[in-house]
C-alpha positions in Angstrom: 117.2 129.1 148.6 120.3 129.2 146.5 120.3 125.4 146.1 116.7 125.5 144.8 117.6 128.1 142.2 120.6 126.1 141.1 118.4 123.0 140.7 115.9 124.9 138.6 118.6 126.3 136.4 120.1 122.8 135.9 116.7 121.4 134.8 116.1 124.1 132.2 116.3 122.9 128.6 118.9 124.3 126.1 116.4 123.9 123.2 116.5 126.7 120.6 114.5 127.1 117.4 117.6 126.7 115.3 117.8 123.1 116.5 114.9 122.2 114.1 116.8 123.6 111.2 119.9 121.5 112.1 117.8 118.4 112.0 116.2 119.4 108.7 119.6 120.1 107.2 120.8 116.7 108.3 117.9 115.0 106.7 118.5 116.9 103.4 122.2 116.0 103.4 121.2 112.4 103.9 118.7 112.5 101.0 121.4 114.1 98.8 123.9 111.5 99.7 121.5 108.7 98.8 120.7 110.4 95.5 124.4 110.7 94.7 124.9 107.0 95.5 122.0 105.9 93.2 123.4 107.6 90.1 124.1 104.9 87.4 126.4 106.0 84.6 129.1 108.1 86.4 129.4 108.8 90.1 130.9 112.0 91.3 133.3 110.7 94.0 134.2 114.2 95.2 130.5 115.1 95.8 129.9 111.7 97.5 132.9 112.2 99.8 131.9 115.8 100.7 128.3 114.7 101.4 129.5 111.8 103.6 131.8 114.0 105.7 129.1 116.7 105.9 126.5 114.1 107.0 128.9 112.7 109.6 129.6 116.2 111.1 125.9 117.1 111.2 124.9 113.7 112.8 127.5 114.3 115.5 126.3 117.9 116.0 122.7 116.7 116.2 123.6 114.1 118.8 125.4 116.6 121.0 122.5 119.1 120.5 119.8 116.6 121.3 121.7 115.1 124.3 121.6 118.7 125.8 117.8 119.0 125.6 
């Protein structure tokens, strides 16, 4: 009986509704980075660096989150 309960608990998903917001924020940061890179006259290097690091952090967090589903 205990083994059956443990097996059911291990199969349960760790999905939460906040996960959708994490994916949406990742897409928005990616769109913002692309828009920053497409600027012609002067590029804001600080904003590009911050967006790139933020996108990297969110992509890693999304990967860990989705692998737990």
